[in-house]
Steps between C-alpha positions, in 0.01 A plus 500: 500500500136472611218670315449773761868603486497487123192723487672757725806501276297519179482836322152624410552672167211308347258695720648829375432366151143420608469861613611626158252267332226628730592865430493443123148358522386777737621768257346300215159519664529859614563597139215292358253596777530876449251479214231323701528754783481788252235331283196697620676830426649385168167356389331830577766721338512304173127414499563125478216247521515204739592272208776738381638521853498122515699487175755748638534290817542179304745644242789448740433126493511472119877539491554374855339166424650455153856569614509275806643203312760705305601670825540164672705363212727807502543481878608135478724575200671826604450501876243650733728788597503650150138427414341617825723809517405607147135423566484730803664785308257462209182489704610795717538716190164381367333593829645849500399548135135416579470851641530620138183318389233718339217257434382144448749396229809635677391341828465162329841534329680596821338218696616255233854642538478452878410136449806445281732586789305341781486166316855426616432515874330176603680258262832644616405469866393138457838421345684682778306307765602167346869598499522682833275300732481144623194302403367521857503883481341564161140550610623741768698708252213480250271638768751772580561630150138469388388687814678800350211522253256552785714751686562685175129522437419579862754784512397630161128532566500736802823671389376564149163613636682755719722608209196537276343723761812720505636473145394438143480129411762550227763605755407199713602262220829684449593478869419131541710420192815604689489213750644239265815701434609473864430127504703450181815652651477279811433194282807552285735520795360231730364212288663212312319243287645209698573479874825327400618829348390734780785625716283522813376139491707268718547126461240412762226700329593361158486145636159570652362639173629210294452230761156376395478652154458266210808476279256515213411855600858623462595362161575825317540358150189316377148640489174320420284578201159662536348183354647295786375743761147524362478119483490495881170537682659694786590786266138519386371482857735777612386721211126440534496540876702821496276643227201464732691649794617800297153570363390535862813666635526781249162636598682640803741711296267601218132542592509496882552878541213572261282240676556664838433851367200428277335196661586560866490880493848569638695822455840490328686500832271236652549291188877532525509355851226238457639371171838449667362279779459178295854544371649572844325202657621269226868590553522334840279212392709420192835497677354288780344258250831455318685443828234264632495289184879466511478389862230245419708358216822500705325309780450204268132467593384584147662454161587805290197429280258477793650813660464709186142383441394550861609862509367569151152377595497684835595822326245461224216426741585830668517674162146390412363743761526777238157381384349555845634856508261585217202443731637667815263752654775732622826630362680367810383141442579527129856617569546225763395234250727651236788482750434128545472450124823681419684321781380171353646577159835566667493172693460333162767724344761389755464152347451614141837675495676207665372257235733606213801415718335172597419375150729678251759281326865600509577864433145604407336633816453853365367352177240288681408798717459704183266241350290492816487878524420543129177305533418636844521858381252437225276513806633851552405585141156344515404588856489882484320495164239245612449681829460832317254345256293345780498824699409697187213261417358459851601824672633294791802294608291215647505270196868575434601389850289184477674407173840544672392269782375234257836493321673437832289184531637386164854567626444276803391209280796562270761479776335201664459283191711629209818581693691175537804407704719803565847399385757616240418427138771275356641631174561147369141393568389362162137443591410774746127499434469127579742521791296771665148398407403373846276723713699583812315689774747466786787277406 
């Protein structure tokens, strides 16, 4: 049977799974973005300083970052279906409970609780992508599920702004917390950890998924030690680069609404729409970038390493425009530059979330994704606090945005020179540091 006929016969359950992954991330970001949209009102009601508000915004990342690796380990050990399902239930309850906050301490505690649940999302999705998608589709699916974060934020900002205008902010948290319950029911009835065990997957689709996957990726017995993983330069490069990206990226879901209201003089409703534009623009860009990188790799014109690095650098050059937004003379130009910057982080993210499936040894994709996301989300802890401190000290966002742009420059150098050849780490590699010591820009 030729490839065209086989493709027509092939079931497409994996794309339904991609949709569920996307929805989980969209709900994840709706629930975490509610605070940033409501921040001006919460800050006023509880009389919080800029530094205190920065601490509240960063509190989510304390538990979120620390639990990435445990969440990845549990997802690999017990299956992504159980771990991701429980995670969504937990964070939905934490979101609803945030409406009960009565001051700084309770806000911090509830944001920490939110981070506990949301820690399971990305490591689980990375593991699902490695099991459910062929190697030539992983950047596409990474772009799809990660784009849910932008749509979640984009929907949340104008929607929450409208809800805040009509309701108390406490009720807004309670209502958004209900979304995850619907997703959980659908998840339980339509997902299986392996395509081999899904009743809707036919033989043609299963053959396509497994056709170019490394056998190493599907060994479900042995797992590497953390010492082995951290001996490889690619793990360090993935962590450092994503830290820089997240420092930049989380400005858009923490301080951006306040920036538009206080620095650019927008009303709450204007802020809601303008703050959503960078996120909306980045959705299309990220999915396209993932698809385009898969097509480039499939064409054979560039190696996997060169493809990943090319799209990472293109995205990060775009992301550096956040620094130019600080000096824009008009709100329109500033928002346009922020749209380019946010779109750039998502071009990079389409590659970042494909990398765990590219390099993880054996049955450890969620674990590697958890390591990468642990370090990257320290950027989420540090970023809001540093931005708040700079704004508090200078009375302006200019220096804060310039710092974000400078860190993007560091990320470019990291991916060009520290990231080596993109290939699976071998669990029986006895001298990984020496074996991977060569600088590899585009092998």
